[in-house]
Structure formats: structure tokens, C-alpha cells
N, C-alpha and C positions, 0 to 999 in steps of 0.2 A: 488885860485881855486874857481870857481863859481859853484861848483857842490854840491850835497847833502852830499858828503863826505868831511870831513875836510882833510887837508893834512896828518895828523897823521893816520887817518883811511885809506886813500888812500895808504900810504906807507905800512901799515899793510896788506892791501888786496893784494898788489903786492908781498910782502914777502911770504905770504901764498900761493898764486898762483904759484910763481916761485919754491917754495919748492915742491909743489905737482907735477908740471910739470917735476921737476928733479927726481921725484920718490923717494923722501927721506921722512923719518918720522921726526917728531919733535925731537925724541930721537937721531936719527943719526946726525941731524944738531947740536944739543946741544953738542954732543960729539966732533964734528969737530971743534967747536969754543970755546970749554971748558966752556959751561954754563950748568945750570940745565935745564931739559926739560920744567919745568913750566915757565922759563924765555922766551923760544921760544913761548910758548903758549900765554903768556902775551903780547909779542911783536906783534904777529900775530892778537891778539884781539884789539890792539891799546891801551892797558892799561899800557904799559911800553914803554918808549922811547928807540929807538935803537941808540947806539953810532955810531960815524963816523967810528971807528975801526971795530965795528961789521958789519956795513953796507958794508964796504970794503971786509971783509971776506965772507960775504953772497953773494956778487956780484960774487966773484970768484967761490964759491961753485955752484951757480946757473947758472953761465956762462952768466950773464947779466951785463949791465953797472950800476955803482952806480947811475948815473943820471936817468936811467930808474926806479930803485928801489925807488929813492928819489922823483920821480914824477917831475923832473925838465923839463922845456919846455913843460909842459902839462897843458892845460887849464881845462880839465876835465878828470875824470876817467870813463872808460867803461870796466868793467871786461870782457865782452865777446870779445871786441876788443883786450884786453890784452892777452887773451887766444890764439887768432888767431895769434897775433904777436909772441908770444913765440913758437907756433907750426911752424910758418914760419922760425924762427931762427933754429929750430931743423932740418927742411927739408933742409935748406941750407947746412948743414954739412953731409948730407946723400949721399950714393952712388947713382948714376944715376938709376940703376935698382931698388933700393928700393923706390926711389921717384916715379918711374913709377908704382910700385905695389900700392902705396898709392893713386896715382891719379886714377888708375883703380878702387880701392875700393870706392873712392869718387864718381866716375861716376856711379857705381852700386847702391850706396845709393841714388843718385839723381834720377836714373831711377825708383827705387822702390818707392820713395816718389811721383813721378809724375804719377805713375800708380795707386795710391790709390784714 
């Protein structure tokens, strides 16, 4: 990776982002994979390595691929782009009428921003 993040920090950032996007607390995730909450905190801060087994469990919980969490095939990390990618994945699983509501909301936000 040729970015300001080391791979370890990039993985930590993606794990934190994926957890938040899943709407889970560190405590909930820790319970799900049978770790102490401080271990999740340390992993997300990049101060503790995540094992392959933990990464596999987390990918299932967060509904993302292990490769995405592990920053495979990624030249650099862009947290904002990652947020959009995770949001798009969620949109892909939603009902058509719910997607339309979200798109209408986005259009309204865009109109409001352009009128300022």
C-alpha cells in the first residue's frame, strides 16, 4: 500500500467502519466472537493483530468479504469511498420502494445544498 496508512491501520479502519455500518457496538461484536470488548477496541485501533479466524468471523458478522476487510487488491485506502461502498452494498439488498425513498431523500438533500 502506498498510502499514509499501513496495511494494519487500513484493516483496523475497515473493521471499525464495517462494525459501525452494521450498527453494532464493540461489546456486541466481542460477545459474538467470544472476545473481551477491549480486544475489539485494540484491533480497531491497530494495536492488536486480528487472526485469520477472527477476520473470517467478522466478515460474516459485517456481511463483507474477508478480502475487503484485509485490504486485498487495494492500492490505497479511502475511508469516504469505503463508506460509500458499504452503503451501496446495503442498498443492493433493500426493497425497490425503500431504495426509491432513499433516492428521493438524496435528491432533496442535493436540492437543499444547491439552493444555499
